[in-house]
Each structure stands twice: as structure tokens, then as C-alpha cells.
N, C-alpha and C positions, 0 to 999 in steps of 0.2 A: 462543675461548677467556675462559678464567675471567682475571676484572679487577682490580681490587681489594674490598676488604670495603663492600658497600657497605650504607646502610639498607635498612630494609622498603621506605622511602618512596621512597627513590632509583631502589630495583628494579621500583616503578608505573612511576616515569617515564623511565629508559633501556628498559622493556620496550615501553611504549609508542610512543618514539623509534627502537625497535631492530626493529619491528612495522612504519615508515614512516607512522603516526596524524600527519595533520597538522592538523585541529582534534579539540576535546574538547570535548562537553558538561558542564556541569555546575555546583554550588552546594554551598559551603565549609559546613562543620560542624567540632564536638568535633571528632569521631571520625575524620576526613581532614585536621587541620591540618597536618598533618607529609606531608602528599603535595601541600597546596597552597604547603607552604611550598619543596616543589623545585617545585615548576611554574611557583614566581614565580621560581628560579633561571635555567630551559633557556627555550629558543629552537626548540627543533626541531619545538613544535605547536603553536595559539595557542590558548588556553584562551578558552570565550566562557559569560562566566556569564549565565542565564536568572534568572527571577526566579520560576518553581516549578521542582520535581522535576520534574512531569508533565511540561514543556515540555524540559529537558534531553532526556529519553526517546523523547520525538515529532520532534527535532531531529536528536539521532542517525539514527532511525530514519529520517526523508526521504532524512539527507544519502545513506543506505543506499542507500536503495533508487533514490536519481538518480545516484547513479555504478555501484554493482557493487559498494562497498566494505565491511567493517566499518564500523560507525556506533560512538564510544563519546562513555558518559557517566558523570560522578564523583558520583555523593550521600554520604551523612551517614549514620549509624546513625539508628534508628527512626523518626520522621517523614518526614525526606529519605528514609531508602527506601521507607517507606506510600507515598508522594508519588511514587513511582514507579512500584510496579505499575502502572496504567492503563498508564501508558505500556510498562512490557515486557508486557503482557497481547494489545497490537493488536500490537506486533511478532510476539510467538508466535502471533498470530492466521490472522498474512497472512506469515510463514516468513522476517521478515526478518534479517539473518544484526545481531549489534550484542551488544558487549560493554558488558555492566555491572559497576561498581567500586563496590561499597559499604561504606562503614564499620562499623565494628563496636566493640561495649566492651570491651574487655581483656579476653584470655581468661579468667581468674580471676575474670572478676566476669560470665561468659552463665552465664548460668541466675539469676542474683541477684537480678531486677528492678532492673537498672542503672539509672540516667538514661540515656534515650535509649535504652534497648534493645528490643530486638522480632526473633522469632528469624526472620532477613533468609531465612534456607536453608527452610526451612517456609513460610515465609505467599509465596512467590518459583514454592516446585516444581509447585504444577497450571498455568503458565505462562510457563515456559524450555524452550528442549529442557533444558539442566543447567544443575544452580547447584553452586556451591564455598565450603566454610569456608574457608580459608587457617589451619592450628594451629602450621607452623613457618616460619620465615619462608626454610629453606632449601630448600622445596618451593615460594615462588611464584612464581619465573619461567617455572619448570617449568607453576605452573598456571595462569600466565595464557596463554603459549602455547597451551594444552591450550585453552583457553576460545575461541580467534582462531580455531584448527582444526576445533572443533568448532561455533561460529558459523557459518563461512561453506562448509560441504562438508555430501555429503549436502542434507537438505530442510533450509535454513538455519533459524534463529534464534537468540535471546537467550541470553544466558548470564548468568549474574551471578558476580561473583569477591567473596565478604565477606572482608574485612581484618581482622580485630583492631584497635589502637591499638596495642598495645605490638609487631605485628607489624610496625607503620613506625616502629617503633622498634626493634629488633631489629637485630643485621647478618650475613652472610655473603659468603663469597665471590660475587659474580654470575658467570655462563651462562647466559646466554641460547639456549636449543636452537635450531638451525638447522630441526628438523624434531620430530614428535613420531609416535606413537602409540601405540595402546589396542585389547589385545584386547578389550576386550568394543564396540568399535566401528571398524567397518568396514564404511562406506558402498558400494551397487555404483554404480558409476556406470557399466560397461559392459554395455547389455542381450544377452539368450540370445540367441546368431544363429538359433537354431531358430524361437524367435517372432515374430521382425522380420521371416522370408521367410513363415512363416503371416499375416503381418498386412500386406503387402505385395500378395500372394494375392490377399488378402481385399479388398482397398481396392479392384484394378483389377478383382475381378468383382464392383463394388457397382451396382447401375443407380441408384439414388438413394442415393448418399454424401455426406455430411455431418462437417466438423472442428470440432473444438469447442475453442478453445484456454481456457489462463487461465495466472492469473499465476508458474506456474511458466515457459511461456517464455519471462515476461519477464526471471526471478530468470536464469534457468539461461541466458540470455544466447541464445535458439536461435532469435528473430525472423529472422534475416535466412534459415536452413532452410527451418523454418515456410513463410514466407514464397514461398520459389522451388519450394517441393511443391508448396502448397496452385496454386500458377499451374501449375506441370508439369502436374495432376491435372482442371486447371478445375473445381476442387468447389466446394464451396458453405466459407463461414467461417465461422462466430461465434466474439463473445471471453466472457468470462467480466469482470463489474468491475474486479476486479485485473490481466486480462489486456490492457483496451485499451492497441492498440499496440504489440502483439507481431504485428499483418498491420496493412497501412497500410487505416486505414480509410474513407477516399475510393476505393478500390479498388472494383469492381460486385462483385468474387466473394467483398466480405463483406456479410452480411447485417447488422449492426450486432452490440448487444451481446443477450445473451439475458436471459431472465430470469424476476423478476418484475416490471423495468418495458422488459425485452426487448421487440424491435418484433417485428409478426405473422410476416414472414417466417422469423427467425433462432427463435422457437419453433416456428412449424411446421414447419420443415423438420426441428428438431431431433424432435419428435415424429413426424416421418411417415418419415424417412432410410430406407436400408436396411440401409445400413452405416455406426455411428458411429464416426470416430476422436478420441478424447476424447486430448489433451496437456497435460499439467501443470494439471490442471483435477480437482477431488475431487467433483463431483455433489452439492454442496452443498442445500440448505434453498430456499437465494433462489434456485437455477438453473434445476431440475427442478419446482419444487414435490413435489406426493405424489408419491412415490416407486413408489405401484398405478400411480398413474392413467402414469406415466411408461411403466410394464413392459406397457400394454395392448397398445403397438404392438408387433409384431414388430421386433427388427432385433438385428445383430449388432455387440457392442462392442469393441473394442479399447484399449489403457486403457493409457499408458502414464506413468509418473509414479518420482520418483527415493526416494519414501517406499512402502516395501512396504503400509503397514498403512494408505495410502488407496485402495486397490485394490483392489473388491469390495466398498466398504463402506457405501454405502447401493447400490450398484446392483453387479445381481452382472453380471460382464463375460465376455467368452470369452476374450478372447487377453492376456492380462496380460504383460505387458512393464517390468520395474524395473531403470530406469537414469537417466544424465542426460540428459533430453530434447534436447541438442543432440547428442549422440554417436549417440543413439537416431538422429534424423529422419536424422543425415546418413547414418547405415549402411541407411535406408530410399530414398533420395536415388539412392544407390548403386546399387539392386538396381531401379529403378524405370529411372531414366537407360540400365544394361544392358540394357532389355528382357525384362522379367522379366513380361509380359504386357501384355495392348492393352486400352485402355480404352472399353467400349459407349461409342461416341459416339454415336448416338440415342440411344439413354436415359438418357445426360444431355444431351441437349437437352432430353428431354420432359419431364425432370428440374426445368430452370431454366425449362421454359414455366410449370412452374404454382408453380414459386419466383417469375417474374417478374408473375404474378396474385397471391400472398398480396403483393408488394412494394405494387404496384398501389395498393392500397387504404392508402398513407401516411398510416401509426397516426403517425406524428407531428404529421402539421399541429396549428398552433392558429390561433387566432385574429390575425392581421396588423392589421387597423382596429381593434384597441381601442383609449379614449381612455388607458384605463393602459399601463404598464408589462407586460409579457410577461416572467419569468423566462429564458424557450425566446430572445427576444428579445435579450438582453441577452448569453448566451449568444455567440450566433449574430455578435454582431457583435466581442465579443470575439476569436471565434478571427479574423475577418476584420478588424481593426486590428493585433492580433500575428502575421499571417499563418501560423498554423495552428504556430506554434514555442515558444510559451510552455512554461516547467513552472507546470501545473497543481495547484494540492492545493487538496484542498474537507478542510469538516467533514462532518456527517451528517445527511441529510434531504431533501428536498425539493430544494435545493440541488446539492446532492451530483447527484440523477440526472440533474438539467435540466444538470449542466456536463460528464455520463457521454456525454448522450445530443446535445448539441448542440453536444460539441467535439470534431470526428473527429481523433483523434490518430492522424498517419501515423509515431511513432516512438514507440519501448520506453521505458518509465522517466522521461516525462514525465509521465503522467497521474498522482500523489501523492495517495493518499485510503489513510482507515481502511476496508474490507474486514467483514476477521470479526466484528472486536469492535466494530465501526461506534460509532467512538469521538468523543463534542463535544467541542471544544476543541481536535483533530488537529489545522488549516488551517493556523493560522500560527505556532506553532511548526513544522511542517512547514517552509511556506516560507522560515525563517528558516535551516534546515537544509540544503534546496537553495540559497537564497541562496549562503551560505558555501559552497558545493562547486562553482557556478557562478556567478562572478563579475559578470562580462560578462553574464546572462541577465535573459530575462524571467521573471520571478516576476508569478505570480497564483495570490491566495488569491480562491477563492469558498465564500464562508458565508455564515449565516444568524445573524438579530439574537441569536435563544436559543441562538448557538456560538461566536459572535466570544468572548461576555462570559463562557467556561468558561474563556479563558487572554488575555482582551483584555492584564492584564500585560507581555505582549510587548510590550509595545508596546513601551517602556522599551528591550529589550533594542536592537530594531530599531535605536531612536536613537543609542544607543550606538554602535550597527558603520554606525552608515548603509547601514543594507538599503533597498534601491528596493523594496521589493514595492509591489504594488496590489492590496489589499483589495476586492474585489467583493463586497457586501454587500445578497444580494437581501431586502430589507428586508420582508416581506409584514404584520407585525406579529403573528406567531402561529408555537410553533413547530409548524412545517407540515406537513411527516410525522406528525407525533402529528392534528392538527386532521384532515388528511385522512383516516385510518384513523377517526377518530371520525366525521365525515360519516359514510362508507359502513358502517360496522360495529357504530356507538353512538347510529345512529337522532340523530344531533349534538348531543348531548349533552358539549360542548367541556368540559370537567373541566381546568383548570390549564393550556391550551394556547394561550391569550393573553398577548400581552404589553400590559400598560399601564401601565406605567411605564419605559418606553427610554428612555437615556439622549438627549442628542443628540448623536451619534454623531461630525461635524464639530467639534462645540465637543470632546471630548472624546479625537478624533487631533491634535485641532492644541495642542490640552496640552499631550501627550505633546512636540512640538514636530512631526508633520507635516504635511501637506496634509489637507485634509476638501473634500469637496465632494458638496450634493449633488443628485440628479438625483429630476424629478416627475413627468414626460415622457416622453413615446416619442423625441422629435425630439431632447431634448437624451444620449441617450442614446450613440451614435456619439460625439459633438463631447468629453462627459466623457469616454471612455474613451483619444482619440486626443489630449490633454490630458495626460491621466496615463500614457501610452506615450510623449509627445513632449514637449510643455511640463514636465513634473515628472522624468521619463526616471530623473534620480538622487534621487528624493525617494521616502520610503514615501506616499504619496497610500491614502486609505481613501475609496474613492466609497460615499455611501449611496443606492443608486436603490429609492426605495419602489414595489413590485409590488404585481402585484391578490392582497389579499390572499385572492383565491376562488379561484386558480388550480392546480389538481391537476397530478401528475404520471401522463399514460396512454404506453401502455398500462401494465396492474397485476393482475397475480394475483393472490387473497385469497389470503392461508393455505390452506394446506388444500385448495390446487387442482393442477388442474393446465395443463399448456402450452396446451394448446389452450383454456382456461377465461378468454379475457383480459377482461378491463371492459376496453372503448375508450373510452368517451368519459363 
């Protein structure tokens, strides 16, 4: 029902309330002061003041990843909006549902190079699912409803709503629609019945089946049904970096992560299967390497994705199925359980025999006897101390890959990282978003000495909100992944990849009011982690692990090479 007349600022706040939003991340500025004045007056949701707009968007992003709800951030015009772009692009690349409300100069000043004016719609257009510039207060409530609908449906993504300051001052009757429909936007949810039947038949006829899962399994809440189907078929299963946790990693049917830093068994099974089922994945360059090399081996491919533009984009598929992965897998399960055909058990056994030979090479082994701290060991101990139940955020680089390889996630939405864009500075604000969403949970931010300094100011936000995040710094004194590439492909010319002026991270953490711990010996790794999650469980603990600077991430597929062309040592 229509309410009394409200100002645009009141409408923004009322829309967030009516949408059921509980947490908003943001930073005020002139163009959004009217909105912030209304936030001050309300109690429906909490606003978390960050120290940089990039952090606001990363926190909202991780909030969405860990809950499945739409994350919300508010930024001001000009530099506020441009500071948010990296976070928006990060969410866009990983298909994360988010609404970013940005302030804008008054409508009469748009295009006049006014103070703190940028073309937010133009700047963000390449890295949003959609964006809006609101020019009439009467359109504001409906526009915000559309933003939440677009962000959360189909292939999720960030939506920007740009609101000029005068619009926040104008008034109109408030009516927040219960639902919206748009003629130009009707995402497909149900897969084609004929294609599903064909896919099931193909899977059951396979001699060397392989199931390849991506971030869509997690985002589409399809993990339980995918797990059920894998176990029903007895097929091997692998996951992309973004899909980790979509299938329980400790399960013997799971071959580990595939791709550039994937396991031998996962990559070789992908390359040599005869039927490949891709679920919520997109065959990107870090997953299959060179498409021409991938195409050398004959295989039939079934591809399930909610986004039709992702199908046959890099790899030609035989059975495309457009629809929500959870619904499609549910229908496939029904047909398999109804006895649509029989699996060739002898062929499947022979296939597993080959896979176990690949697995026996133990490509994840490393030197446990080193006098230096091995980063892999830190992650293994983190898993042990947390019982595998932590939410783990990461930044980007070697530490990210070690976390993905050595922390076997057995639940979806526990692994929070920037996959597509590869954003340094993501980890700490992401951990804030996760901790706000799950106040009693164990949250660990695995990071590097380069990445953590990108948004280290958020230690202040953590102090204000008493967030008991555990920062796991794998400090090797280098921009680790850059150094690794320079070692392998640039004849050890380490151009600007080393850090010669690092701060004392323990003192820095203490300066922000947190607990700082320095760990220099392998025997001190586990005690430090147990103190962090036990003795100091209610405090933010920043642990600076001085790790082996020469350690590299293996296996590794060089850029432009194929899945079977791995560097192992």
C-alpha cells in the first residue's frame, strides 16, 4: 500500500528495510548525506563504516557469498564511486549478487564537471549486470526493487543504482512493489526436458565419465543434489577454484581442484574422459588451459548453466542445457533413479584404476622436514585446528592457491576468494563481511604480505566492530606468484617482486588494538594457531608466519599449455 510522502533518502532506507536487509557496508560523502541522515534515524539494519569504499564493496560481496543473500554497499559520488569499481568488477567476474547505491551530483549539474562528479553509469557499465541512473524520485522505489531482482536471479551479479542528491531531497508517495517483471529480462530457470533426457542417457553410457563443477553449483545452491548424483553414479568429480566446497573434498570420489594449479588426477581425468558433465562452470583459461590442446582428445560434453552466453563460449559442447543448475540436476536425478539405464560397472572400475595410478603420484607432496616454515603446513594445521569448519577468505597469489589445495572444504560457501578478477586487497574486508554475517563462526583470512597492505586500514573497522577474525599471513618477503612466474619464465629476473621495506606486522596489529604474533619456526605454527582460535578466540589475531621464500605452488600449467602439460617440481 502507498504510504505517506517520503523523501528520496527516506525511500532508499525504507526500501532496504522492506527488502529485509540487515547489514549495509559503506562510507558517507556529500552526495549521500541525506541518505546517511536517514540511516542515523533507523534501527532496521546495521551500517558498517569501512575505511575505504573498495572494502565496503568487498565486504558486501563476501556477505553475499557466505549467505546467498544480496549484499549491499553505499558510496558517495566521484571518488567514492571510482574507489568502488574494483569491488564491483570483482563481484561481476564471480557472479555475486550485490546492490551498490552510489550518490551522484544533482541532476542539473550532471555533465557540468561538477565537484565530485563522474559518469558512474558509464564507468561501471562494463563490469555490472545492470545499472540505473534515477532521474525522478517517483521511480526510485521501483528501481531499487528491480536492482535486487536483477542481482539475485538468473546468473547473479552486481547492480549499481546511481542516485543524484536532489532526488534524495524530493518527495513522493512510497510504494515498494512486492515483485517486478521486465519484458527484456526473463532468465530461464527450467532446463529443456529433451536435452536433460539426452544428457542422462549419455552419462549412463559413458565408459570414462567425469563431472566438472564450478561456482554455479555453490551460487545455485545445488551442492546437495550434485553430491547425491555423483555418489549415485560413482563418477569422479573435480571442481574449479570457485566451486570448492560444492562437493565434499575429503570424499574419495573427489579428485581435487583442476586447472592451472590443480591435481594430476583431476587434470588427466578431464583430458581423457569420454563423457564430461560440466555443471555451473565456464571452461575458463585457468581451468582447461589451451582450448586447442583440450580439444585433441575426443569426448562428448554436457554443459549445464543458467547463462546461455557461457555455453560453447570457449569449448564446443554436445548437449547444452540452459537453466538453474539445482533444478536441472534434480530432474536428472529423478531419471537416473527411475532406472533410465545401467552404468557399465566394469568400464567404470577400469577408469578408476587409471585414476588411482594418477592419484598415486601424490602431486601435493612437499618437504615436511624443512627447517623453514612451509606455507602448505600452515594451511594443513589451520584445517586441523579449525576442524575444517572455518570460513576462509583469501587474497590473490600463492597463498590463495595453497589455501585452495590444502584446506579440504566439505561445505559450500566456506571458501571466499576473488577468482575471476584476482583482486589483491579482497581478503580482509571479505573476512569482515563474513564475520558480520556469521557472528559466532571461525573466520580466517589467508593472505600475503603484498595483498594485506592493499586494505590493511580495515583493521580499524575490525576494531570498531570487535570482529574476531584470524589473519593468517604467509609472509615470504616476495610478491610470491609474481616471483614464481619470474623464476620459471623470465630467467629469474625478479623485477619489483620483492618487499624490502615491510612493516613490523605484529606492532602494526597491536597499534590497531589487536593481538599480533610472530612465528618463525615450524614447531611454533600449531601452538600459535591454537592460541588464536582458543586463548584469543574473541579477539582479532594477526599471525605473521615467516615462510620459505623459495617455495612454489605445484602442480602448475604454464600459460598457453594444456591440461596434461603440468610442471610438477
